[in-house]
C-alpha positions as CSV (number, residue, x, y, z in Angstrom):
1,M,106.9,127.9,116.8
2,K,104.0,130.0,118.0
3,T,101.1,130.2,115.5
4,S,98.1,132.3,115.1
5,R,94.6,130.9,114.9
6,S,94.5,131.0,111.1
7,N,98.1,130.0,110.4
8,L,100.0,126.7,110.3
9,S,103.0,125.9,112.5
10,L,105.9,124.0,110.8
11,S,108.2,122.1,113.1
12,A,110.4,120.7,110.5
13,S,114.1,121.2,110.9
14,Q,115.7,123.9,108.8
15,T,118.3,122.7,106.3
16,V,121.8,124.0,107.0
17,G,124.2,124.2,104.0
18,V,127.7,122.7,104.0
19,R,130.5,125.1,103.3
20,P,132.6,124.3,100.2
21,A,135.8,124.2,102.2
22,L,134.7,121.0,104.0
23,D,136.2,117.8,102.5
24,A,133.9,115.0,101.2
25,S,133.9,112.9,104.3
26,K,133.0,115.9,106.5
27,A,130.2,116.8,104.1
28,I,128.8,113.3,104.2
29,R,128.8,113.3,108.0
30,S,127.2,116.7,108.2
31,S,124.4,115.8,105.8
32,V,123.7,112.6,107.7
33,S,123.6,114.2,111.1
34,R,121.3,117.0,109.9
35,A,118.9,114.8,108.0
36,P,115.4,115.4,109.2
37,R,113.9,112.6,111.2
38,P,110.6,111.1,110.2
39,Y,107.6,112.5,112.0
40,R,105.0,110.4,113.7
41,C,102.2,112.7,112.6
42,D,101.7,114.5,109.3
43,T,99.2,117.2,110.2
44,L,97.9,117.8,113.7
45,L,94.9,120.1,114.6
46,W,95.3,121.3,118.2
47,I,92.1,122.6,119.7
48,G,92.6,124.5,123.0
49,D,95.2,126.6,124.8
50,S,98.7,125.4,123.9
51,E,100.2,127.7,126.6
52,H,98.1,126.4,129.5
53,P,100.5,125.2,132.3
54,E,98.9,121.8,132.3
55,M,99.3,121.3,128.6
56,R,102.9,122.6,128.1
57,A,104.5,119.2,128.2
58,V,101.9,117.7,125.9
59,W,102.4,120.6,123.5
60,Q,106.1,120.0,123.4
61,V,105.6,116.3,122.5
62,C,103.3,117.4,119.7
63,Q,105.9,119.8,118.4
64,Q,108.5,117.1,118.4
65,S,106.3,114.5,116.8
66,C,104.2,116.4,114.2
67,D,105.3,117.9,110.9
68,V,102.5,120.5,110.7
69,I,100.4,121.9,113.5
70,A,97.3,124.0,113.2
71,I,95.8,125.7,116.3
72,R,92.2,126.6,117.0
73,R,91.0,128.0,120.4
74,S,87.7,126.0,120.5
75,I,85.8,123.3,118.7
76,D,83.5,126.0,117.2
77,D,86.6,127.7,115.8
78,A,87.9,124.5,114.3
79,I,84.5,123.7,112.6
80,G,84.0,127.3,111.4
81,S,87.5,127.9,110.3
82,P,89.1,124.5,109.5
83,P,92.8,124.4,108.5
84,R,93.7,124.4,104.9
85,H,95.3,121.0,105.1
86,S,93.1,118.2,106.3
87,P,94.5,116.9,109.7
88,T,95.5,113.4,110.2
89,H,95.2,113.8,114.0
90,V,93.0,116.1,116.2
91,I,93.8,116.8,119.8
92,V,91.3,118.6,122.0
93,A,93.2,120.0,125.0
94,Q,90.4,120.5,127.6
95,T,91.6,122.1,130.8
96,N,88.2,123.0,132.2
97,R,84.9,121.2,131.5
98,H,82.9,124.3,131.2
99,E,85.4,127.0,130.3
100,V,83.9,127.6,126.9
101,A,80.3,127.0,125.8
102,G,81.3,125.3,122.6
103,F,84.1,123.3,124.1
104,V,82.2,120.5,125.8
105,I,83.4,117.2,124.2
106,D,80.5,114.9,125.2
107,G,77.7,116.7,123.4
108,E,76.7,117.7,119.9
109,R,80.0,119.5,119.3
110,S,81.8,116.2,119.4
111,V,79.6,114.8,116.7
112,S,80.1,117.9,114.5
113,L,83.8,117.7,115.0
114,R,84.1,114.1,114.0
115,S,81.9,114.7,111.0
116,K,84.0,117.7,109.9
117,F,87.3,115.7,110.2
118,A,86.0,112.2,109.5
119,E,89.3,110.9,108.4
120,A,91.3,112.1,111.4
121,D,92.0,110.3,114.7
122,V,90.5,112.4,117.5
123,L,91.9,112.4,121.1
124,V,90.8,114.5,124.1
125,V,93.6,115.3,126.6
126,R,91.8,115.9,129.9
127,G,93.1,118.4,132.4
128,S,92.9,117.8,136.2
129,L,89.5,119.4,136.4
130,V,87.9,117.3,133.6
131,A,86.3,113.9,134.5
132,P,86.7,111.0,132.1
133,T,84.0,110.6,129.5
134,V,83.6,107.4,127.6
135,R,80.8,108.2,125.1
136,L,78.0,110.6,124.3
137,P,75.1,110.7,126.8
138,N,71.4,110.2,126.0
139,G,72.0,107.7,123.3
140,G,73.8,110.2,121.1
141,G,75.6,108.8,118.1
142,V,76.3,109.0,114.4
143,P,74.2,107.4,111.7
144,N,75.6,104.1,110.4
145,N,76.2,105.4,106.9
146,T,78.6,108.1,108.0
147,A,82.4,107.9,107.9
148,C,82.5,108.6,111.7
149,S,80.9,105.3,112.6
150,G,83.5,103.2,110.8
151,H,80.9,100.8,109.4
152,P,78.7,101.2,106.3
153,G,75.0,101.0,107.0
154,S,71.6,102.3,106.5
155,L,70.0,105.5,107.7
156,N,67.1,103.4,109.1
157,E,69.5,101.6,111.5
158,P,70.1,103.0,115.0
159,P,73.1,105.3,115.3
160,M,76.4,104.0,116.4
161,P,77.6,105.3,119.8
162,V,80.3,107.9,119.5
163,W,83.1,106.9,121.8
164,V,85.2,109.7,123.1
165,N,88.9,108.6,123.0
166,S,90.5,110.5,125.9
167,V,93.6,110.4,128.1
168,S,94.5,112.2,131.3
169,V,97.1,115.0,131.0
170,L,99.2,113.0,133.5
171,E,99.5,110.2,131.1
172,A,99.4,112.1,127.8
173,V,103.2,112.5,127.4
174,N,103.7,108.8,127.7
175,Y,100.7,107.8,125.6
176,L,101.0,110.2,122.6
177,P,103.9,108.4,120.9
178,H,101.8,105.2,121.0
179,W,98.7,107.0,119.7
180,F,100.6,108.6,116.8
181,D,102.3,105.4,115.9
182,D,99.2,103.3,116.1
183,S,97.2,105.8,114.1
184,T,99.7,106.0,111.3
185,A,100.3,102.2,111.1
186,V,98.9,100.4,108.1
187,D,95.5,99.2,109.0
188,A,95.7,95.8,107.4
189,V,93.9,93.9,110.1
190,G,91.0,94.6,112.4
191,S,91.3,96.8,115.4
192,E,90.7,93.8,117.7
193,E,93.8,92.0,116.2
194,R,96.0,95.1,116.5
195,S,97.5,95.4,120.0
196,G,98.3,99.1,119.4
197,V,99.7,99.2,122.9
198,Y,103.4,98.5,123.0
199,S,105.6,97.9,120.0
200,G,107.2,94.6,120.2
201,S,105.6,93.7,123.6
202,S,105.2,90.0,122.6
203,D,109.0,89.7,122.2
204,V,109.7,91.0,125.7
205,I,110.1,88.5,128.5
206,V,108.3,90.0,131.5
207,R,109.3,88.7,134.9
208,P,106.6,87.8,137.5
209,V,104.2,90.5,138.6
210,V,102.2,90.6,141.8
211,V,99.0,92.7,141.9
212,V,98.1,94.0,145.3
213,A,94.4,94.9,145.5
214,S,91.7,94.7,148.2
215,Q,89.5,92.5,146.1
216,Y,90.0,90.1,143.3
217,T,87.6,92.1,141.1
218,D,90.0,95.1,141.5
219,A,92.9,93.0,140.3
220,E,91.1,91.0,137.6
221,C,91.5,93.6,134.8
222,Y,95.3,93.8,135.4
223,L,95.6,90.0,135.4
224,D,93.7,89.6,132.1
225,S,95.4,92.6,130.4
226,L,99.0,91.6,131.3
227,Q,98.6,87.9,130.5
228,G,96.6,88.4,127.4
229,L,99.1,90.6,125.6
230,W,101.8,87.9,125.6
231,R,99.6,84.9,124.8
232,C,100.2,85.2,121.1
233,G,103.8,86.2,121.3
234,A,107.0,84.2,121.0
235,H,107.2,83.8,124.8
236,S,104.7,82.4,127.3
237,A,102.5,84.7,129.2
238,P,104.2,86.2,132.3
239,L,103.3,85.0,135.8
240,V,100.8,87.5,137.2
241,Q,99.3,86.9,140.6
242,W,96.9,88.7,142.9
243,Q,97.5,89.2,146.6
244,R,95.3,91.0,149.1
245,E,98.2,91.9,151.4
246,L,101.9,91.9,150.5
247,T,104.6,90.6,152.9
248,R,108.3,90.0,152.6
249,R,107.7,86.3,152.3
250,S,104.8,86.5,149.8
251,S,106.8,89.0,147.6
252,A,109.6,86.6,147.1
253,G,110.2,85.8,143.4
254,F,108.2,88.8,142.0
255,A,110.1,91.4,140.0
256,T,107.3,93.9,139.9
257,V,104.7,95.0,142.5
258,L,101.5,96.6,141.0
259,W,99.8,98.5,143.8
260,D,96.1,99.2,143.2
261,D,94.8,102.2,145.2
262,S,92.1,100.0,146.7
263,A,94.8,98.4,148.8
264,A,97.3,101.3,148.7
265,P,95.5,104.6,149.0
266,P,97.5,107.9,149.2
267,T,99.5,108.1,152.4
268,T,102.6,109.6,154.0
269,G,106.2,109.1,152.8
270,D,107.0,106.9,155.8
271,Q,104.0,104.6,155.0
272,W,105.2,104.3,151.4
273,V,108.7,103.4,152.6
274,Q,107.1,100.6,154.7
275,R,104.9,99.4,151.8
276,C,107.7,99.2,149.3
277,G,110.0,97.8,151.9
278,R,108.0,94.6,151.8
279,A,109.5,93.9,148.4
280,P,112.9,95.8,148.4
281,H,114.1,93.9,145.4
282,A,111.1,94.7,143.1
283,R,110.0,97.5,140.9
284,H,106.9,99.3,142.3
285,I,104.0,100.7,140.2
286,W,101.1,102.5,141.7
287,M,97.7,102.5,140.0
288,T,95.6,105.4,141.2
289,G,92.7,107.6,140.1
290,M,92.2,109.7,143.1
291,A,95.7,111.0,144.1
292,N,96.6,114.6,143.4
293,R,100.0,115.8,142.2
294,D,101.5,116.2,145.7
295,Q,100.4,112.7,146.7
296,R,101.9,111.2,143.6
297,R,105.1,113.1,144.2
298,V,105.3,111.7,147.8
299,A,104.8,108.2,146.5
300,R,107.6,108.6,143.9
301,E,110.0,110.1,146.4
302,N,109.5,107.2,148.8
303,G,109.7,104.0,146.8
304,I,107.2,104.1,143.9
305,D,109.0,103.8,140.5
306,A,106.0,104.7,138.3
307,V,102.5,106.1,138.8
308,V,99.9,105.1,136.3
309,E,96.5,106.7,135.9
310,K,93.3,104.7,136.8
311,P,91.2,104.4,134.7
312,G,93.8,105.0,132.1
313,R,95.5,103.7,129.0
314,L,96.7,100.1,128.7
315,E,99.7,101.4,126.8
316,C,100.9,103.3,129.8
317,L,100.6,100.3,132.1
318,I,102.5,98.1,129.7
319,A,105.2,100.7,129.3
320,A,105.6,101.0,133.1
321,V,105.9,97.2,133.4
322,V,108.3,96.7,130.5
323,Q,110.5,99.7,131.6
324,G,111.9,97.6,134.3
325,V,112.9,94.8,132.0
326,H,116.6,94.8,130.9
C-alpha cells in the first residue's frame, strides 16, 4: 500500500469473514487458509524512493516480509520526523551517492541515524551508482558508552568505528530474508558464534566445489568461507579446491564450479558456453564485481546458473551453492 511521508503502511492481510451457510468443516478450512502468516519484520523504516526502478523488487520483498512500514524520503526526514512506532529495522535505499545532500551514508548523517534509532538494525541497499562503503572515513565513530557501539564503555575511550552494513541492490532480494531472520533471532550467543548466513547450513551435505581463480589469494576467501561453515555441523566440511584453469579432466568429480572474475571476466555468450562446457555436469556460479546487467544476463543465458556479487554477502554465496543440492 502506498504511504505518505508521515503515515504508516500496513501490509497485514485483511480478515475475511465466513458466511453462516458454510458447514463446520468448510469454515475450519477457510479460517486456516486465511490465517495471516508471521512476518519476518515487525516495523520497518524505509528511507529513500520506494518507486525507483532499481528498488522495486526490494520494496516488494519488504512489503511481503514486514508488518508495518514507514517511509521517509531522506535521512534528514527520518531524523526530523521519526515514525510513531520505533522501527526494528531501517533500510536506506540509496540509488545515487550524491542525489540529496543529507543522504550520504558514510558521514555524520549515518551516526545521527544510528543514534536516533539505536535499537534498530540498519542496512543500506546500494544502487548501481553507489560504491560499497565499509565504515565511516577519517576515524569517525560513536563513543563507547552509546547504544550504537554495542559495548559499554567510557567517554574517555576512543570511539568505536561505525560499520556501514550494506548490500548491492542486485543481491538485496536474496539477502533480505536472511537479514530479517537473523535480526529477529534470539541473541543468546555472541555474533561470532552465530552463523546468521544460511538456516540449517550445517545439516546440508554439499558436494565438491572447485574455485577457478587466477591466483590462490583470489580463491582463499571462498575456500575458508565454504569449509568453515560446515566444520561445526553434523557433516564433515565439503571438498573445496582451487584451480587456476579448468579442463574437462580437472573438473571431474566436482558438482559446483565457482568462477571468480579474476579468471572469468565478462565475455561473449560463445565464450561462456566454452567455459561452462568444460564441466557440463556441474552447476556454475559466477563471482563478479565489475559486470553490468547485460554482461550478467549474457552469462546466465549461456551456462551460468547463478551470479553472486563481489564483494558481497556470504549468505548469497551459500544460498547459491546450496541451491543445487537436492
